[in-house]
C-alpha positions as CSV (number, residue, x, y, z in Angstrom):
1,X,0.0,0.0,0.0
2,X,1.3,3.5,-0.9
3,X,2.4,5.6,2.0
4,X,0.1,8.6,1.6
5,X,1.7,10.7,4.4
6,X,5.1,10.3,2.7
7,X,3.7,11.5,-0.6
8,X,2.2,14.6,1.1
9,X,5.5,15.3,2.9
10,X,7.4,15.0,-0.4
11,X,4.9,17.4,-2.0
12,X,5.4,19.9,0.9
13,X,9.2,19.5,0.6
14,X,8.9,20.4,-3.1
15,X,6.8,23.5,-2.3
16,X,9.3,24.6,0.3
17,X,12.1,24.2,-2.3
18,X,10.1,26.4,-4.7
19,X,9.8,29.1,-1.9
20,X,13.5,28.9,-1.3
21,X,14.3,29.1,-4.9
22,X,12.1,32.2,-5.6
23,X,13.3,34.0,-2.5
24,X,10.1,33.7,-0.5
25,X,12.2,31.9,2.1
26,X,15.5,33.8,1.9
27,X,18.8,32.0,2.4
28,X,20.4,32.2,5.9
29,X,17.2,33.6,7.4
30,X,15.2,31.6,9.9
31,X,12.2,29.8,8.3
32,X,8.8,30.3,9.9
33,X,8.1,27.8,12.7
34,X,6.6,24.3,12.0
35,X,3.3,25.6,13.2
36,X,3.4,28.7,11.0
37,X,4.4,26.6,7.9
38,X,1.7,24.0,8.6
39,X,-1.0,26.8,8.7
40,X,0.5,28.5,5.6
41,X,0.6,25.2,3.6
42,X,-2.6,23.7,5.0
43,X,-1.0,20.5,6.4
44,X,-0.1,19.0,9.8
45,X,3.1,19.9,11.7
46,X,4.2,16.3,11.4
47,X,4.1,16.6,7.6
48,X,6.1,19.8,7.7
49,X,8.6,18.3,10.1
50,X,9.1,15.3,7.7
51,X,9.5,17.7,4.8
52,X,12.1,19.7,6.6
53,X,13.9,16.5,7.6
54,X,14.0,15.5,3.9
55,X,15.4,18.9,2.8
56,X,18.0,18.9,5.6
57,X,19.1,15.4,4.4
58,X,19.7,16.9,0.9
59,X,21.5,19.9,2.2
60,X,18.9,22.5,1.2
61,X,17.8,23.3,4.8
62,X,19.8,23.4,7.9
63,X,18.1,22.8,11.3
64,X,19.9,24.0,14.4
65,X,18.7,22.7,17.7
66,X,17.1,25.4,19.8
67,X,17.2,27.9,16.9
68,X,15.1,26.5,14.2
69,X,15.5,25.8,10.5
70,X,17.3,28.0,7.9
71,X,17.4,27.9,4.1
72,X,20.9,27.4,2.8
73,X,22.3,29.4,-0.1
74,X,21.5,28.1,-3.5
75,X,24.7,29.5,-4.8
76,X,27.6,30.2,-2.4
77,X,28.5,33.9,-2.1
78,X,31.9,34.9,-3.4
79,X,33.8,36.0,-0.3
80,X,36.7,38.4,0.1
81,X,39.3,35.6,0.1
82,X,38.0,33.9,-3.1
83,X,40.2,33.7,-6.2
84,X,37.9,36.1,-8.0
85,X,38.3,38.8,-5.4
86,X,42.1,38.3,-5.3
87,X,42.1,38.9,-9.1
88,X,39.7,41.9,-8.7
89,X,42.1,43.5,-6.2
90,X,45.3,42.9,-8.3
91,X,44.2,43.0,-12.0
92,X,42.6,46.0,-13.5
93,X,40.8,44.1,-16.2
94,X,38.8,42.1,-13.7
95,X,36.8,45.2,-12.7
96,X,35.8,45.8,-16.3
97,X,35.0,42.1,-16.9
98,X,32.6,42.4,-14.0
99,X,31.0,45.5,-15.6
100,X,30.5,43.5,-18.8
101,X,28.7,40.8,-16.8
102,X,26.7,43.4,-14.9
103,X,25.5,45.0,-18.2
104,X,24.2,41.7,-19.4
105,X,22.6,40.5,-16.2
106,X,21.2,43.8,-14.9
107,X,19.9,44.7,-18.4
108,X,17.9,41.5,-18.5
109,X,16.8,41.9,-14.9
110,X,15.4,45.4,-15.6
111,X,13.5,44.0,-18.6
112,X,12.1,41.2,-16.6
113,X,11.2,43.5,-13.7
114,X,9.3,45.7,-16.2
115,X,7.4,42.6,-17.5
116,X,6.9,40.5,-14.4
117,X,7.2,42.8,-11.4
118,X,4.1,43.0,-9.2
119,X,2.6,46.2,-7.9
120,X,4.2,45.6,-4.5
121,X,7.6,45.0,-6.1
122,X,7.3,48.1,-8.2
123,X,6.4,50.0,-5.0
124,X,9.6,48.5,-3.4
125,X,11.6,49.8,-6.4
126,X,10.0,53.2,-6.1
127,X,10.9,53.3,-2.4
128,X,14.5,52.3,-3.0
129,X,14.8,54.9,-5.9
130,X,13.5,57.8,-3.7
131,X,15.7,56.8,-0.8
132,X,18.8,56.7,-3.1
133,X,17.9,60.1,-4.6
134,X,17.6,61.6,-1.2
135,X,21.2,60.9,-0.2
136,X,24.2,62.4,-2.1
137,X,26.8,60.1,-3.6
138,X,29.1,58.4,-2.7
139,X,27.4,58.1,0.8
140,X,24.5,56.4,-0.9
141,X,26.4,53.4,-2.3
142,X,24.4,51.0,-0.2
143,X,21.1,52.6,-1.4
144,X,22.4,52.4,-4.9
145,X,23.0,48.7,-4.5
146,X,19.6,48.2,-2.9
147,X,17.9,50.0,-5.8
148,X,19.5,47.5,-8.3
149,X,18.7,44.6,-5.9
150,X,15.0,45.4,-5.8
151,X,15.0,45.4,-9.6
152,X,16.6,41.9,-9.7
153,X,14.1,40.6,-7.1
154,X,11.2,41.8,-9.3
155,X,12.6,39.8,-12.3
156,X,10.9,36.6,-11.0
157,X,13.9,34.7,-12.3
158,X,15.2,32.7,-9.3
159,X,18.4,31.7,-11.0
160,X,19.2,35.3,-11.8
161,X,18.3,36.4,-8.3
162,X,20.6,33.9,-6.7
163,X,23.4,34.3,-9.2
164,X,23.6,38.1,-8.5
165,X,23.3,37.5,-4.8
166,X,26.4,35.3,-5.0
167,X,28.2,38.3,-6.6
168,X,27.2,40.7,-3.8
169,X,30.8,41.4,-2.7
170,X,32.3,42.3,-6.1
171,X,29.1,44.1,-7.1
172,X,29.2,46.3,-4.0
173,X,32.9,47.0,-4.6
174,X,32.2,48.0,-8.2
175,X,29.5,50.5,-7.1
176,X,31.8,52.0,-4.4
177,X,34.7,52.1,-6.9
178,X,32.7,54.1,-9.5
179,X,31.1,56.5,-7.0
180,X,34.3,57.2,-5.0
181,X,36.5,57.8,-8.1
182,X,34.0,59.6,-10.3
183,X,31.2,61.3,-8.3
184,X,33.2,64.5,-7.8
185,X,32.8,65.1,-11.5
186,X,29.6,67.0,-12.0
187,X,29.0,65.6,-15.5
188,X,29.4,62.0,-14.3
189,X,27.0,62.6,-11.4
190,X,24.4,64.1,-13.6
191,X,24.6,61.2,-16.0
192,X,24.3,58.6,-13.3
193,X,21.2,60.4,-11.8
194,X,19.6,60.6,-15.2
195,X,20.4,56.9,-15.9
196,X,18.8,55.8,-12.7
197,X,15.7,57.8,-13.4
198,X,15.5,56.3,-16.9
199,X,15.8,52.8,-15.5
200,X,13.2,53.5,-12.9
201,X,10.7,55.1,-15.3
202,X,11.1,52.3,-17.9
203,X,10.4,49.6,-15.3
204,X,7.4,51.4,-13.7
205,X,5.9,52.0,-17.2
206,X,6.5,48.4,-18.0
207,X,8.6,49.1,-21.1
208,X,10.9,46.1,-21.1
209,X,12.9,47.2,-24.2
210,X,13.7,50.6,-22.7
211,X,14.5,49.1,-19.3
212,X,17.0,46.7,-20.8
213,X,18.7,49.3,-22.9
214,X,18.8,51.9,-20.0
215,X,20.3,49.5,-17.5
216,X,22.9,48.2,-19.9
217,X,23.8,51.7,-21.0
218,X,24.1,52.8,-17.4
219,X,26.7,50.1,-16.6
220,X,28.6,50.6,-19.8
221,X,28.9,54.4,-19.1
222,X,30.3,53.8,-15.7
223,X,32.9,51.3,-17.0
224,X,33.9,53.6,-19.9
225,X,34.3,56.5,-17.5
226,X,36.6,54.5,-15.3
227,X,38.7,53.3,-18.2
228,X,39.0,56.9,-19.5
229,X,40.2,57.9,-16.1
230,X,42.9,55.3,-16.2
231,X,43.8,56.2,-19.8
232,X,44.6,59.7,-18.6
233,X,47.1,58.3,-16.1
234,X,44.9,58.9,-13.1
235,X,44.8,55.9,-10.7
236,X,41.5,54.2,-10.0
237,X,41.3,53.3,-6.3
238,X,39.8,49.9,-5.8
239,X,40.7,49.0,-2.2
240,X,37.6,49.9,-0.1
241,X,36.3,48.2,3.0
242,X,32.6,47.9,2.7
243,X,29.9,47.4,5.4
244,X,26.2,47.4,4.9
């Protein structure tokens, strides 16, 4: 005879996986309690407990006695001691390689956010945009990063969300590098503010083509500006300590 309870727990495990994948249950943050999950998913606590046990056995969830269960990262974040960050700190081209990747991924994220973003997600983008505008650069580097993060979250592409999350450290450094080296130039500051406004308006108006082009153009402009600075024999400072 087929074990019906096992089938239900497997179904719940699959649903929890989906919630982890799409960010509804964020990595490294405590999951709701068994009781809360049971109420949310319409099953018993024993079913939830079995589903969590299955996910823990497969390394997707970590349960810590006395603290609860936590979703593990889908893609490990690149840390300060990773080979990529070592190259970033010692080879100039790595910064520009990163900008090329950013142009591709953030351009697509903006287009998807325009197409797929919910009203609530567009509100979150609006809130992040206004908060970023209210603080002068470079002090707003964390708000700048958050604005772009909210766009990625609204893309509804879980792989893209987790991939960019894994690049958090180099992405933050690229933002700080550009703002710290270039923001004192009035022309650059005006361009960046205009680009952000274009990206925001394109997404809110659900114009995916404009959003993709605006985001990619923004990243390329920053990369070109830094390369032009180096071409004029002015050093680009990359070594910044970052805390959010």
